[in-house]
N, C-alpha and C positions, 0 to 999 in steps of 0.2 A: 365459051367462056371460060371453061376451066383452063384452056391454053392461054388466054389472055392473063388470068389471074397468075398463073405460074410463071409468065413473062415479066409481068410488074415485079414479082418476088424477086425473080433472078437479076432484072437490069434495075429496077427501082422506078420510081415514078415521082416527078415533082410537079406540082400544078403552080403556074406562073400566076402571082398575084399582082395586079396593078397597084403601083405605090400611090398612095393617097396624095393629094395637092401639097400637104404640109410636108411630107417625104420627099417630094420632088423638089420643093424649096430648098430644103436642107441639103439635098444631094447637090444641086447646082451651086450653091452657095459653097459647099466644101470644095467643089472643083474650082471654081472661081479664086478661093483663097489659096488653093494649092498651086493654081498657074500663076498669081501674082506674087512675085517674091520682091520684098523690099529690098530696094538697091542704094548704095552710099549715094549722098548728093552733096552739093558745095553751094554754099551762100556767098555771094559776092559782096564786095566792099561797098557800103552805100554812101561813103565819102572820100574825097581825095584827101589824103593824110598820112599819119604813121601810125600804124596798129602795134600797140604792146600788149604784153600779158595782162590780163584783167586785174592780177595781184597788184599791178602797178598803179591802180587807179586810186587817186586820192580822197575817195569815199570808201569808208569802211564796210559800208553793205555790200556794194559792188566789188570791192576787191576780195572780201571774203567768199564770194561764190554763192551768197545766201539768196541772191538774186536771179542766179543762172548761170550758165558757162559761157564764154565768149572772149571777146577782146575789148580794148578801150582805144579809141582812134581820136588822136589829135588832130583836128580838120583843118586843112590849109584853105579851104573854100566853102563858102556858105552855102551849099547846096545838098539835100539829102535825096539819094536815089532808093528805088526799091532793089533790095539785095536778092530778089527772087519773084517768082510768079507767085501770085496769092491773094490775100484780101486784108484790108484794112479792117482790124477788129477793136481798135481803140485808139481814138486820136483825142489826147488831151485838149482842152478849151483853149490853153494857154500855148499850145501847138509846141511845147518844148520836150514833148515825148509822144512816141509812136508804137502801137503794138500792131503787128502783121503776123497772118498765120499763112505758112507756105503753103502750095498744092499738096506736099509730103506730109504734112502736119506739123512741123516745127512752128512753136509759138515764139515769135520775136519781141524783143523791147530794144528800142533805141531812144536813148536819152540823152537830149543834145546839150552838153555843158552840165555843170554842177549847180544844184539850187537855182537853176533858172526858171523854175517855177513861180519864183518870186517876181520875175518881170511882168506876169499877166500877160504874155502874149506879145509885149513890146520887142521888136527887132526880129519878129518871125511872121512868115507868110505860109500858107497852106494851099495846097493844089488837090489835096484829096479831102475825103470825109469818110465818116465810119461806113463800113459796109461796101465800100469801093473795091471792085477787082483791080489789081494792079500787075504790071508786066515787069519783069526784071528791067532795070534801067529806067523806068518811069521816075520823073521827077515828083517827091512827095512834098518837101518843104524847102523853105529858103530862109536862111537866117543871117543877121549881119554881125559877124566875128567881132569886128572892132568895136562896135557900139556895145556888145555884151562885155567884151573884156575892160572896155572903160569904165563900166558899172561895177568892176571888181569881181566878176564871174569867170571860173575856170572852163574853157571849151573841152576839156576832155569828154570824149562821148562813147559809153559803153555800147556795145552791139552784143545783145544775149539772146539765146535761147533759154527760155524759162520752163520749159516742159523737159528738162533733162532727162527726167526718169523714163522717157519713152524711147530713149536712144542709148546704144551700147557705148558710144563714145562721140565728142566733139573735139576736132582737133583744129585749134586755131592757126592761122599763118600770121607772122609777124614782119615789120619792115613798113617800107614806103608802099602806098597803095594808091590805086586810082580807080574810081567808080567801075565797078565791072571785075576787078582782080578778085581773084578767090581768097576768102578771107576764113571762112569755117568750113572743114570738111565734117559732114554729119553721118555716122554710121548707124544704122537702124539695129534696134535691138533684138 
């Protein structure tokens, strides 16, 4: 017994204590967080048309960046496609604007034309509803460009990320776009 006591004093002794359920959950959560690293991702153009700097938008609220960061696209075709895999989180009753949340957590607002809410949905056709899961490239909405223009509305369409504070940077791509072309690079924070 004295020998065991001296040996413990010289070598040391630590009693293994089983972690409680809460501690185990915290440990596995911390390990999962460490192993998952946020990667940059891209959003594709939801429209065929020409993408310009958001500052060139004719609406001051969009142009100032107060609504988010992104681009403004002058559409050539009246079809709006999903720019990413995600969920429809807000579809206006008038179908002039849609909110999406990408699987990476980017919250997007796509606003078709300026002041087109006043049309009350005339000239728009929806293929999705709130809560729907969508895949990049799915057709979301159709709109009649010539009819909307004839009624005096501009067709420039802001494509924005509204939760910009969740990301380190959002890099727009300008120029001629087809649906599926990269329009925004998103850099995690």
